[in-house]
N, C-alpha and C positions, 0 to 999 in steps of 0.2 A: 504496499500500501504506500504509494506516494502522496503524501500529503503537503500542500504547501501552507504554511501558516504565516499570515501577513494584515497589514494594519488596514483597516476600511475607512474610506472618506469620502468617495463618490455616491452622490443619490441614486445611480444606477445599483451599484452594491448593496445601497443601505435598503434598497428595495427587496434585495433578495435576503438580508438580514431578516426582514419584517416577515418574508415568505417561511424560513425557517422557523420563526418564532412560533408562527399561523400554525405550522404543522406540528411543532413539539407539545404547545399548549393546547392543541384539538380545538383551533375556532375561537378561542376566548379573545376578547378585544386586545389588540394588539396596541405597540406604542407607534403612534403616528410619524411617519416620515420626518416630518418637520421637525418634531423632538428630538429623534435621534441626530439629525443633522445641525441642529444648534448645540447639540452636547459635546459633538465631536469638534464644532468650531470656538468652543469655550472650555478647553481641559479635559473633555471626556474623551475616554478612548472606547475604540471598537476593533477586537480583533477577529480576524475571519479564519476559519481552515477551508481549504480547498482541495478536492479532488480534481485534478486537471482544473477546469473553469468554473466548476460547480462549487457553489457554496454549501457546504455539509455543517457547519457547526460556528458557533461565533461565541464571544463573550463581549459585554457591554457595562461600562463603568462611567459614570458623571462624577463632577467634583462635589465633594462633603466639605460642610464647615461645621466647626462646634468651639465653643471656649478657646477660640483663638488660633486654632489647629485646623489645617486643610489636609486632607486625605483624598484618595480615590474612593468612591464606594462602588463596587463591582455589584452589579442588581442582576446580571443573567448571564448564564453560562449553558448552552444547549447544543445538542448534535440529533442529528435525525437519527433514527431507531438503529439502522443497519451500521452504523460508525459509534455507536457506544460501546464502553468497557475494551477499548483498546488502547488506552493509555493516553489518548490525545487530552484529556482535560490539562493532563500535569503540563503538555507542550504547550497547550494554548496560554495558560496560567503564566507560564514562564516568560512567554512573548511579552504578555500584558506587563509582567513584572519589569521587563527590559524597556517597556515603552513609557513606563510609569517612572522609572528611574530616571531617563532621558528628559522628562517634563518637570522633573524637582519634588515629584511625591517621594515620601519615604514610609509611609503604611497605606495599605489597601485593606477596605473593610468588607464582610459581606455576612450573609445569615445562611443557617441550613438547620434541617431538623437534627437534633441530637438523636434521635432514633433510628436515622438513616446511617448504616456504618460503612456504605460504598463511600458516601461524601465524606464522613468523618476519615475515612482512610486517606483520602486526596488531600483534604483540607488540612487536619492535623498531623498525621503522618509523614506525608510525602512532602507537603509544601513546607511544615512548619510552621503553619499558622498555630495562634493560641485563642482560646476562648476568653475575650475580655466581658463578656454580660450574657445573662441569661434573660431572654425575651419572653415573657410569657402571654400567651395567644396573641403573637404579635399582629398577625393577619385577620383577626378575628374568625370567623365560621367560613370555610371555603368549601364549595361544593365538588371540587375534582375529585378523579379517584383515590390521588394518594394522601387528601388529606380529609375528605368527607368523615365527619363521626367524630374527630378529634380536635383537640385546643391545638392552635397553630403554635405553639412553643419554637423558639428558635433560641440555638447559639449565635452570637455575634462574634464572627472571626476577625482577630487583629493580624495582619500579616506584614511584620516589619522588615521592609524588603532591604534596608540597608543593614540590617543588626548583624552582630556576629552569629546570633542564636540561628537564623535563617540560612547565612552564608558559610559559616565554617564548621567543617564536618564534627570537630573534635569539641564542638558547643552541644551536641546531643547528648542529654541526660539519660544516666542510667536508670532504669526502673526495675525494681523487683515486682515480680509478677506473682506474686503469693497471696492467697486466698484471707489470709488473717490480715490485710491491709483492705479489704471491701468492705462497701456500707451496706451491701446487702447480701442475704442468703438465698441463692437462687436453685430451686430445683424443677425437675419437669413432672408434670401432670400425667394425668393418664391417655393423653392425646398426644405426649411426646413433646409438648410445647413448654418453654421454659416460664417461671412465674417465681415472683418475688415471695419464697416461704417466710422471709423474716426481715423486716427493717433493721437494720442495726446501726441506725443515726445516734444513737446514746453511747456508741463507743468512739465517736468522733471526739478529737481533741487537735486544737490548731497547732500542736507544738510538734504534732508529726511531721516528718518529712514528705511523706506521698500518701495518697490515697486511691482506691480503684472504686469504679462504680460500673456494674454490668448493665449492659443491655441487649436484647435479642439479636441474633446476627441476621435473621431475616424477618424484619419486622412487617413488610407489606403481606408477608404471608400468613404470619402470626395475625394480624388485623384481619384479615379473609376468613381465616378460621375461627377466629373466637375476637369480637369486638370489644366487648366488655374485659377481656384481658389485657387489650392493645390499651384500653384507657387507664386500665391500673397502672401499668407500664409509664405513662405519661406521667400518672400523679407522683407514683412513688420516685421516676428519677429526677422531675422537678423539684422535690424536697432535697434531694440528694446535692444536685448540681446549684440549686440557690445558696445551699448552706457553703459548699465549698467556696462559690465565688465570692461570696459575701466574707468569707474567712480569709481572701488572699491567696487564695490557690486557682491556677488554670490548667485545663485540659493540655497536655504536652504528647501522647501517644496514644495508640489503640491497638488490641492485640485480639486474635480470631481465638476463640477456645472451643474448635466444631466438637467435640464430644460433648460440650456441654450445651451448646446452640447458644452460645452468646459470646459478646465481646466484651473486653474490659477496657474502659476510658481509665488512662492514668493520669493523675493530678499532683502536680508539685507547687509549690511557693512561687509565685510569679515573680518575686524579688531575687530568686536564684537564678534567673535567666538573665542572658546580656542582650537588652532591648532598649530602643530609644523612649526617651520620656514622652510624654503626651499620650493621645490616643482617641477613641471616641469614648465620652462619658457620658 
């Protein structure tokens, strides 16, 4: 597969971005062409992935500003169905990072569902983004297949693109993937689905160097099999994530435990990492 990744600026290419957006989100209201164009003319960045001359994926970001700090808000990352899970997301984000650095940005923000482990693997493990904030029911009730029936909780990712933490291999933290660091005890039910047997938040103390939080490894499949169990996972993990972020921890890695049908997030103290100052507050 010979995919070219490059910046998108022209109106004709932006129409192709809109086409891919509509295909991925299945006809939901798309962003107007004039909005895309205005964004790229004023500090925004759109990166396209092309199979020969056909646009098959893109990322879209626009400038954000809060408390005196300017950053790139990465709003969308999407690929046509047949090009997903080929590692293209990482390549597209890396090109976004290059373009953002050239424009003077030091940090890129975006959101993702903490229970979607494929996204976590890219955002936290591969790109070395960290979780800056937990956003409770951020988008309200949504009716699409992925979100219907659940609160739209999100992690706000901070990607410190000039930091040693992101760019230096020796800055990657060491994690002890041991059960005694977990804030939840998870077992499989009669249908073979993971559930929280016991919430262990009472064991939490902010003097510990690290903590683990489990999530289902196939959340959408679990949701289809048992919506009430999916809702319980949302509520149980919400409590744990909010507690950790409030106490100065941030997610730094995720690991799959296939025999348990879960993944573990690893959290360390944010002040242990070599990051730039500032961020989305």
